[in-house]
GUNU-357605 format. One record per residue (C-alpha): residue number from 1; residue in three letters; x, y, z. Coordinates in steps of 0.5 Angstrom, whole numbers, plus 500, padded with zeros to 3 digits. Example, Ala and Ser with C-alpha at 12.3 -4.5 7.8 and 13.67 -1.06 7.14 Angstrom:
// residues 2
BAMAR   resi   resn    xx    yy    zz
BAMAR      1    ALA   525   491   516
BAMAR      2    SER   527   498   514
//
This chain:
// residues 505
BAMAR   resi   resn    xx    yy    zz
BAMAR      1    UNK   507   193   132
BAMAR      2    UNK   509   195   140
BAMAR      3    UNK   510   202   142
BAMAR      4    UNK   517   204   140
BAMAR      5    UNK   518   208   147
BAMAR      6    UNK   517   202   151
BAMAR      7    UNK   523   198   148
BAMAR      8    UNK   529   197   151
BAMAR      9    UNK   534   202   150
BAMAR     10    UNK   541   198   148
BAMAR     11    UNK   548   199   145
BAMAR     12    UNK   549   202   139
BAMAR     13    UNK   550   195   134
BAMAR     14    UNK   545   190   134
BAMAR     15    UNK   545   184   138
BAMAR     16    UNK   548   178   136
BAMAR     17    UNK   544   172   139
BAMAR     18    UNK   547   165   142
BAMAR     19    UNK   544   160   146
BAMAR     20    UNK   539   165   147
BAMAR     21    UNK   543   170   150
BAMAR     22    UNK   544   177   146
BAMAR     23    UNK   550   180   146
BAMAR     24    UNK   552   187   144
BAMAR     25    UNK   558   191   142
BAMAR     26    UNK   560   198   146
BAMAR     27    UNK   558   204   143
BAMAR     28    UNK   562   205   136
BAMAR     29    UNK   566   211   138
BAMAR     30    UNK   569   207   143
BAMAR     31    UNK   576   206   140
BAMAR     32    UNK   577   213   139
BAMAR     33    UNK   576   215   146
BAMAR     34    UNK   580   210   148
BAMAR     35    UNK   585   210   143
BAMAR     36    UNK   588   216   146
BAMAR     37    UNK   590   212   153
BAMAR     38    UNK   595   207   148
BAMAR     39    UNK   597   213   144
BAMAR     40    UNK   600   215   150
BAMAR     41    UNK   602   209   154
BAMAR     42    UNK   607   207   147
BAMAR     43    UNK   609   213   146
BAMAR     44    UNK   612   213   154
BAMAR     45    UNK   614   206   152
BAMAR     46    UNK   618   208   146
BAMAR     47    UNK   621   215   149
BAMAR     48    UNK   624   211   155
BAMAR     49    UNK   628   205   151
BAMAR     50    UNK   630   211   146
BAMAR     51    UNK   632   216   151
BAMAR     52    UNK   640   215   151
BAMAR     53    UNK   639   215   143
BAMAR     54    UNK   635   221   141
BAMAR     55    UNK   640   226   141
BAMAR     56    UNK   645   221   136
BAMAR     57    UNK   639   220   132
BAMAR     58    UNK   637   228   131
BAMAR     59    UNK   645   229   129
BAMAR     60    UNK   644   223   123
BAMAR     61    UNK   638   225   120
BAMAR     62    UNK   639   233   121
BAMAR     63    UNK   634   237   118
BAMAR     64    UNK   630   231   117
BAMAR     65    UNK   629   230   125
BAMAR     66    UNK   622   233   125
BAMAR     67    UNK   619   230   119
BAMAR     68    UNK   621   223   122
BAMAR     69    UNK   618   225   129
BAMAR     70    UNK   612   226   125
BAMAR     71    UNK   612   220   122
BAMAR     72    UNK   614   216   128
BAMAR     73    UNK   607   220   132
BAMAR     74    UNK   603   217   126
BAMAR     75    UNK   604   210   127
BAMAR     76    UNK   604   210   134
BAMAR     77    UNK   597   214   133
BAMAR     78    UNK   595   208   127
BAMAR     79    UNK   598   202   133
BAMAR     80    UNK   595   205   138
BAMAR     81    UNK   587   207   135
BAMAR     82    UNK   588   200   131
BAMAR     83    UNK   589   196   136
BAMAR     84    UNK   583   200   140
BAMAR     85    UNK   579   199   134
BAMAR     86    UNK   580   191   135
BAMAR     87    UNK   579   191   142
BAMAR     88    UNK   572   194   141
BAMAR     89    UNK   570   189   135
BAMAR     90    UNK   571   183   139
BAMAR     91    UNK   568   186   145
BAMAR     92    UNK   561   184   148
BAMAR     93    UNK   557   184   153
BAMAR     94    UNK   550   181   155
BAMAR     95    UNK   545   182   160
BAMAR     96    UNK   541   176   163
BAMAR     97    UNK   536   175   169
BAMAR     98    UNK   542   173   174
BAMAR     99    UNK   548   176   171
BAMAR    100    UNK   552   182   167
BAMAR    101    UNK   556   178   162
BAMAR    102    UNK   563   181   159
BAMAR    103    UNK   567   178   154
BAMAR    104    UNK   574   182   152
BAMAR    105    UNK   581   181   149
BAMAR    106    UNK   585   180   143
BAMAR    107    UNK   590   175   144
BAMAR    108    UNK   587   173   150
BAMAR    109    UNK   580   171   150
BAMAR    110    UNK   577   172   157
BAMAR    111    UNK   569   172   160
BAMAR    112    UNK   568   176   166
BAMAR    113    UNK   560   175   170
BAMAR    114    UNK   557   180   174
BAMAR    115    UNK   552   176   179
BAMAR    116    UNK   546   181   180
BAMAR    117    UNK   545   178   187
BAMAR    118    UNK   552   180   189
BAMAR    119    UNK   551   187   187
BAMAR    120    UNK   555   193   190
BAMAR    121    UNK   554   198   187
BAMAR    122    UNK   553   201   180
BAMAR    123    UNK   557   207   178
BAMAR    124    UNK   556   211   171
BAMAR    125    UNK   563   214   170
BAMAR    126    UNK   564   220   165
BAMAR    127    UNK   571   222   163
BAMAR    128    UNK   572   228   160
BAMAR    129    UNK   573   226   152
BAMAR    130    UNK   568   221   154
BAMAR    131    UNK   563   227   156
BAMAR    132    UNK   564   231   150
BAMAR    133    UNK   562   225   145
BAMAR    134    UNK   555   223   150
BAMAR    135    UNK   558   217   153
BAMAR    136    UNK   560   214   159
BAMAR    137    UNK   562   207   163
BAMAR    138    UNK   558   203   167
BAMAR    139    UNK   562   200   173
BAMAR    140    UNK   558   194   176
BAMAR    141    UNK   562   193   183
BAMAR    142    UNK   561   185   186
BAMAR    143    UNK   563   182   192
BAMAR    144    UNK   569   179   189
BAMAR    145    UNK   575   184   193
BAMAR    146    UNK   580   188   189
BAMAR    147    UNK   579   188   182
BAMAR    148    UNK   573   184   181
BAMAR    149    UNK   569   190   177
BAMAR    150    UNK   566   189   171
BAMAR    151    UNK   567   195   166
BAMAR    152    UNK   562   196   160
BAMAR    153    UNK   566   202   157
BAMAR    154    UNK   562   206   153
BAMAR    155    UNK   555   206   152
BAMAR    156    UNK   551   212   150
BAMAR    157    UNK   549   216   157
BAMAR    158    UNK   543   215   156
BAMAR    159    UNK   543   208   155
BAMAR    160    UNK   548   208   161
BAMAR    161    UNK   543   211   165
BAMAR    162    UNK   537   206   163
BAMAR    163    UNK   541   200   163
BAMAR    164    UNK   544   201   171
BAMAR    165    UNK   536   202   172
BAMAR    166    UNK   535   196   170
BAMAR    167    UNK   540   192   173
BAMAR    168    UNK   538   195   179
BAMAR    169    UNK   531   193   178
BAMAR    170    UNK   533   186   177
BAMAR    171    UNK   538   185   183
BAMAR    172    UNK   533   188   187
BAMAR    173    UNK   528   182   185
BAMAR    174    UNK   524   185   180
BAMAR    175    UNK   525   178   174
BAMAR    176    UNK   522   177   168
BAMAR    177    UNK   515   174   168
BAMAR    178    UNK   513   180   174
BAMAR    179    UNK   512   185   168
BAMAR    180    UNK   519   186   166
BAMAR    181    UNK   524   188   161
BAMAR    182    UNK   522   188   154
BAMAR    183    UNK   526   183   150
BAMAR    184    UNK   526   183   143
BAMAR    185    UNK   524   176   139
BAMAR    186    UNK   529   172   137
BAMAR    187    UNK   526   167   133
BAMAR    188    UNK   527   171   126
BAMAR    189    UNK   531   169   120
BAMAR    190    UNK   539   168   121
BAMAR    191    UNK   544   173   120
BAMAR    192    UNK   548   171   114
BAMAR    193    UNK   555   174   118
BAMAR    194    UNK   554   170   124
BAMAR    195    UNK   548   164   122
BAMAR    196    UNK   546   167   129
BAMAR    197    UNK   538   168   129
BAMAR    198    UNK   537   175   128
BAMAR    199    UNK   534   179   132
BAMAR    200    UNK   527   182   129
BAMAR    201    UNK   525   188   133
BAMAR    202    UNK   518   189   129
BAMAR    203    UNK   516   183   134
BAMAR    204    UNK   518   184   141
BAMAR    205    UNK   516   179   146
BAMAR    206    UNK   512   182   152
BAMAR    207    UNK   517   184   156
BAMAR    208    UNK   519   190   162
BAMAR    209    UNK   523   197   162
BAMAR    210    UNK   526   199   168
BAMAR    211    UNK   524   206   170
BAMAR    212    UNK   529   211   174
BAMAR    213    UNK   526   211   181
BAMAR    214    UNK   525   217   185
BAMAR    215    UNK   530   220   190
BAMAR    216    UNK   530   225   195
BAMAR    217    UNK   536   230   195
BAMAR    218    UNK   539   230   202
BAMAR    219    UNK   545   234   203
BAMAR    220    UNK   550   238   197
BAMAR    221    UNK   558   240   198
BAMAR    222    UNK   559   247   197
BAMAR    223    UNK   566   248   192
BAMAR    224    UNK   568   253   197
BAMAR    225    UNK   568   249   203
BAMAR    226    UNK   571   244   199
BAMAR    227    UNK   577   248   197
BAMAR    228    UNK   578   251   204
BAMAR    229    UNK   578   244   207
BAMAR    230    UNK   583   241   202
BAMAR    231    UNK   588   247   203
BAMAR    232    UNK   587   245   211
BAMAR    233    UNK   591   239   210
BAMAR    234    UNK   597   236   211
BAMAR    235    UNK   599   236   204
BAMAR    236    UNK   599   242   203
BAMAR    237    UNK   602   243   210
BAMAR    238    UNK   609   239   207
BAMAR    239    UNK   608   243   200
BAMAR    240    UNK   610   249   203
BAMAR    241    UNK   615   247   207
BAMAR    242    UNK   618   243   201
BAMAR    243    UNK   618   250   197
BAMAR    244    UNK   621   254   202
BAMAR    245    UNK   626   248   203
BAMAR    246    UNK   627   248   195
BAMAR    247    UNK   628   256   195
BAMAR    248    UNK   633   255   201
BAMAR    249    UNK   637   251   198
BAMAR    250    UNK   637   255   191
BAMAR    251    UNK   639   261   194
BAMAR    252    UNK   645   257   198
BAMAR    253    UNK   647   253   192
BAMAR    254    UNK   646   258   187
BAMAR    255    UNK   643   253   182
BAMAR    256    UNK   636   250   180
BAMAR    257    UNK   640   244   180
BAMAR    258    UNK   636   242   187
BAMAR    259    UNK   629   243   183
BAMAR    260    UNK   630   236   180
BAMAR    261    UNK   631   232   185
BAMAR    262    UNK   625   234   190
BAMAR    263    UNK   620   236   184
BAMAR    264    UNK   618   228   184
BAMAR    265    UNK   615   230   190
BAMAR    266    UNK   612   237   189
BAMAR    267    UNK   608   234   183
BAMAR    268    UNK   606   228   188
BAMAR    269    UNK   603   233   193
BAMAR    270    UNK   600   237   188
BAMAR    271    UNK   596   231   185
BAMAR    272    UNK   594   229   192
BAMAR    273    UNK   591   235   193
BAMAR    274    UNK   588   236   185
BAMAR    275    UNK   585   229   186
BAMAR    276    UNK   581   231   193
BAMAR    277    UNK   578   237   188
BAMAR    278    UNK   577   234   182
BAMAR    279    UNK   574   227   185
BAMAR    280    UNK   569   232   191
BAMAR    281    UNK   567   238   186
BAMAR    282    UNK   559   238   186
BAMAR    283    UNK   558   233   191
BAMAR    284    UNK   551   232   193
BAMAR    285    UNK   547   226   196
BAMAR    286    UNK   541   223   195
BAMAR    287    UNK   536   217   197
BAMAR    288    UNK   532   212   193
BAMAR    289    UNK   528   205   193
BAMAR    290    UNK   536   204   189
BAMAR    291    UNK   539   205   195
BAMAR    292    UNK   544   211   196
BAMAR    293    UNK   546   216   190
BAMAR    294    UNK   552   220   190
BAMAR    295    UNK   554   224   184
BAMAR    296    UNK   561   228   184
BAMAR    297    UNK   566   230   180
BAMAR    298    UNK   569   236   175
BAMAR    299    UNK   573   233   169
BAMAR    300    UNK   571   226   171
BAMAR    301    UNK   564   226   173
BAMAR    302    UNK   561   219   178
BAMAR    303    UNK   554   217   179
BAMAR    304    UNK   555   212   185
BAMAR    305    UNK   548   208   187
BAMAR    306    UNK   550   204   192
BAMAR    307    UNK   544   199   194
BAMAR    308    UNK   541   198   201
BAMAR    309    UNK   545   194   206
BAMAR    310    UNK   551   194   202
BAMAR    311    UNK   555   199   206
BAMAR    312    UNK   559   194   211
BAMAR    313    UNK   562   200   215
BAMAR    314    UNK   562   207   216
BAMAR    315    UNK   568   212   219
BAMAR    316    UNK   567   219   221
BAMAR    317    UNK   573   223   222
BAMAR    318    UNK   576   230   224
BAMAR    319    UNK   583   232   222
BAMAR    320    UNK   586   236   228
BAMAR    321    UNK   586   243   223
BAMAR    322    UNK   579   242   221
BAMAR    323    UNK   577   243   228
BAMAR    324    UNK   576   250   229
BAMAR    325    UNK   571   250   223
BAMAR    326    UNK   567   244   226
BAMAR    327    UNK   568   240   218
BAMAR    328    UNK   568   233   218
BAMAR    329    UNK   569   228   213
BAMAR    330    UNK   565   221   212
BAMAR    331    UNK   568   215   209
BAMAR    332    UNK   565   208   208
BAMAR    333    UNK   566   200   206
BAMAR    334    UNK   563   197   200
BAMAR    335    UNK   565   190   198
BAMAR    336    UNK   568   191   191
BAMAR    337    UNK   571   198   193
BAMAR    338    UNK   578   198   193
BAMAR    339    UNK   583   198   188
BAMAR    340    UNK   582   197   182
BAMAR    341    UNK   586   193   176
BAMAR    342    UNK   589   199   174
BAMAR    343    UNK   591   201   181
BAMAR    344    UNK   586   207   182
BAMAR    345    UNK   583   207   188
BAMAR    346    UNK   575   208   188
BAMAR    347    UNK   572   213   191
BAMAR    348    UNK   569   211   197
BAMAR    349    UNK   567   218   200
BAMAR    350    UNK   560   219   203
BAMAR    351    UNK   561   226   205
BAMAR    352    UNK   568   229   203
BAMAR    353    UNK   567   235   208
BAMAR    354    UNK   561   237   212
BAMAR    355    UNK   558   240   218
BAMAR    356    UNK   556   236   224
BAMAR    357    UNK   548   236   222
BAMAR    358    UNK   551   234   214
BAMAR    359    UNK   554   228   218
BAMAR    360    UNK   548   226   222
BAMAR    361    UNK   545   226   215
BAMAR    362    UNK   550   222   212
BAMAR    363    UNK   550   216   217
BAMAR    364    UNK   542   217   217
BAMAR    365    UNK   543   215   209
BAMAR    366    UNK   546   207   212
BAMAR    367    UNK   543   207   218
BAMAR    368    UNK   536   210   219
BAMAR    369    UNK   535   207   226
BAMAR    370    UNK   542   207   230
BAMAR    371    UNK   538   203   235
BAMAR    372    UNK   538   208   241
BAMAR    373    UNK   532   213   243
BAMAR    374    UNK   537   219   243
BAMAR    375    UNK   541   218   236
BAMAR    376    UNK   544   225   236
BAMAR    377    UNK   547   224   244
BAMAR    378    UNK   550   218   242
BAMAR    379    UNK   554   221   236
BAMAR    380    UNK   556   227   239
BAMAR    381    UNK   559   222   245
BAMAR    382    UNK   562   218   240
BAMAR    383    UNK   565   224   236
BAMAR    384    UNK   568   229   242
BAMAR    385    UNK   566   225   248
BAMAR    386    UNK   571   221   253
BAMAR    387    UNK   571   216   258
BAMAR    388    UNK   564   212   260
BAMAR    389    UNK   560   217   257
BAMAR    390    UNK   553   214   254
BAMAR    391    UNK   555   206   256
BAMAR    392    UNK   562   207   253
BAMAR    393    UNK   567   201   254
BAMAR    394    UNK   574   205   255
BAMAR    395    UNK   581   203   256
BAMAR    396    UNK   583   202   263
BAMAR    397    UNK   588   207   266
BAMAR    398    UNK   594   202   265
BAMAR    399    UNK   593   203   257
BAMAR    400    UNK   596   210   259
BAMAR    401    UNK   603   207   258
BAMAR    402    UNK   601   204   251
BAMAR    403    UNK   597   211   249
BAMAR    404    UNK   598   217   254
BAMAR    405    UNK   595   222   250
BAMAR    406    UNK   589   218   247
BAMAR    407    UNK   587   213   252
BAMAR    408    UNK   581   215   255
BAMAR    409    UNK   578   217   249
BAMAR    410    UNK   578   210   246
BAMAR    411    UNK   572   206   247
BAMAR    412    UNK   566   202   244
BAMAR    413    UNK   558   201   245
BAMAR    414    UNK   554   197   243
BAMAR    415    UNK   546   199   241
BAMAR    416    UNK   541   194   238
BAMAR    417    UNK   543   196   231
BAMAR    418    UNK   550   197   231
BAMAR    419    UNK   557   198   234
BAMAR    420    UNK   560   204   235
BAMAR    421    UNK   568   205   236
BAMAR    422    UNK   571   212   238
BAMAR    423    UNK   579   213   238
BAMAR    424    UNK   584   219   237
BAMAR    425    UNK   585   226   241
BAMAR    426    UNK   588   230   236
BAMAR    427    UNK   584   226   230
BAMAR    428    UNK   577   224   233
BAMAR    429    UNK   575   218   229
BAMAR    430    UNK   568   214   230
BAMAR    431    UNK   567   208   226
BAMAR    432    UNK   559   205   226
BAMAR    433    UNK   559   198   224
BAMAR    434    UNK   552   195   223
BAMAR    435    UNK   550   188   227
BAMAR    436    UNK   549   184   221
BAMAR    437    UNK   555   187   217
BAMAR    438    UNK   560   184   222
BAMAR    439    UNK   564   179   217
BAMAR    440    UNK   568   175   224
BAMAR    441    UNK   571   177   229
BAMAR    442    UNK   578   177   233
BAMAR    443    UNK   582   179   239
BAMAR    444    UNK   590   180   239
BAMAR    445    UNK   595   182   244
BAMAR    446    UNK   602   184   243
BAMAR    447    UNK   607   182   249
BAMAR    448    UNK   606   189   252
BAMAR    449    UNK   599   188   252
BAMAR    450    UNK   599   181   254
BAMAR    451    UNK   604   183   260
BAMAR    452    UNK   599   189   262
BAMAR    453    UNK   593   185   261
BAMAR    454    UNK   590   188   255
BAMAR    455    UNK   587   186   249
BAMAR    456    UNK   586   188   241
BAMAR    457    UNK   579   187   239
BAMAR    458    UNK   578   187   232
BAMAR    459    UNK   572   187   227
BAMAR    460    UNK   573   184   220
BAMAR    461    UNK   570   188   215
BAMAR    462    UNK   571   188   207
BAMAR    463    UNK   577   192   204
BAMAR    464    UNK   577   199   205
BAMAR    465    UNK   579   205   209
BAMAR    466    UNK   575   203   215
BAMAR    467    UNK   578   199   219
BAMAR    468    UNK   575   197   226
BAMAR    469    UNK   579   196   231
BAMAR    470    UNK   580   198   239
BAMAR    471    UNK   586   197   242
BAMAR    472    UNK   588   197   249
BAMAR    473    UNK   581   194   252
BAMAR    474    UNK   582   190   259
BAMAR    475    UNK   583   183   257
BAMAR    476    UNK   576   181   260
BAMAR    477    UNK   572   186   257
BAMAR    478    UNK   574   184   251
BAMAR    479    UNK   573   177   251
BAMAR    480    UNK   566   179   254
BAMAR    481    UNK   565   183   248
BAMAR    482    UNK   567   178   242
BAMAR    483    UNK   562   173   245
BAMAR    484    UNK   557   178   247
BAMAR    485    UNK   558   181   239
BAMAR    486    UNK   558   174   236
BAMAR    487    UNK   551   173   238
BAMAR    488    UNK   549   179   236
BAMAR    489    UNK   552   179   229
BAMAR    490    UNK   548   172   228
BAMAR    491    UNK   541   174   231
BAMAR    492    UNK   541   181   226
BAMAR    493    UNK   544   176   220
BAMAR    494    UNK   538   172   222
BAMAR    495    UNK   533   178   222
BAMAR    496    UNK   536   182   216
BAMAR    497    UNK   532   183   210
BAMAR    498    UNK   533   179   203
BAMAR    499    UNK   539   181   199
BAMAR    500    UNK   534   182   193
BAMAR    501    UNK   531   187   198
BAMAR    502    UNK   524   188   193
BAMAR    503    UNK   523   181   192
BAMAR    504    UNK   519   176   197
BAMAR    505    UNK   523   173   203
//
């Protein structure tokens, strides 16, 4: 008999084995956590379709209108949670040595697969309602563009953490046969319901249990700084301006009617501000053998793990409103991070707001070695420098006709490890792209650039908030840069470590 503590943590229901693969369901409470979304969606559809007839219905029903409303709510409730229960019943997932598979669909069946060798990040997400039940969603981001994530929702929080550790170990190259995960023996008697071999947990095969790798804290974001930085944004400026205009219009018109027209805009601004606070609250970063670990969130907590070498590009920028406080924000491009199928934006902040020292730490998480003897001076020149300081190749003087404010700031420099691009005078920005993460390169010229002998140099990255572009370089400098950078990128990729960072080449 094996030690129960050494068995893998699995989902709540027993596994159903098909072709040697153990398929499991999500936690049984999942329909209750997901059902309210269907409930709200059905209510919105019914309300939108019947808005014009609500008054007529109330007059016809008289005093029975509330009874009818309660009955309608009960029907919608049963439909929403019934659909979620059926969806849970047919949804199963399986973990193999090389992929995570997910089967979904009530009317239309779908099977998705996340290959572990293309794993870009793993997030453990806990919406507020899921946290109340002690559940979590495990979201796997793969290099497949928008909508390529595979979501396992919902598992027990301990199960999600254990499964994340196991998947990261497999993605790193720790496979079965090397002293790897514990798996039950699937050679027992047949399951009477499915006819498939039943899982005999009394006789487990030799296996491996991945342990969560240790981590070292790097930085945290104080709540006070997050709140003040959110107030010092242009969204707050427009919110105040809209409120002032609204009050003036109401006084002049002597009516509250203008509120209806401006309310959607106000709600959008307030939602944006709340989103920044909600996502950035309790933000802390750490480093581990698994990669970069980011934890944050107020009502919805998120624990992100980005394996080594998955960050494609980094942008450090500072709004003019943050200049006096000396604050900066750091964002990253990670393959798979982008807009999800539900339209929500995956959080790509590496540092929502921090000091210059925090910026250096955040950049160190991605590139511990910038490939220069004085990385601090190089970053300083990228953040606040002008002209050709620290070897930056800048726009020629004639570019001032196209960019009269920031042409002296625009520049690009190269180290042994990365390409650095700076631009902007009011909103300062520094973009860092590791050579091995260069996807492709390009040159473009508008009609005015062609006439003035200028060109725009582009580094193509994965979809995300970072767009590495240098505008208005001298045409010959841009052509030489694209040739040299293509050689650097090719050489860096040839010498880069394996995708499975703990395996041998």
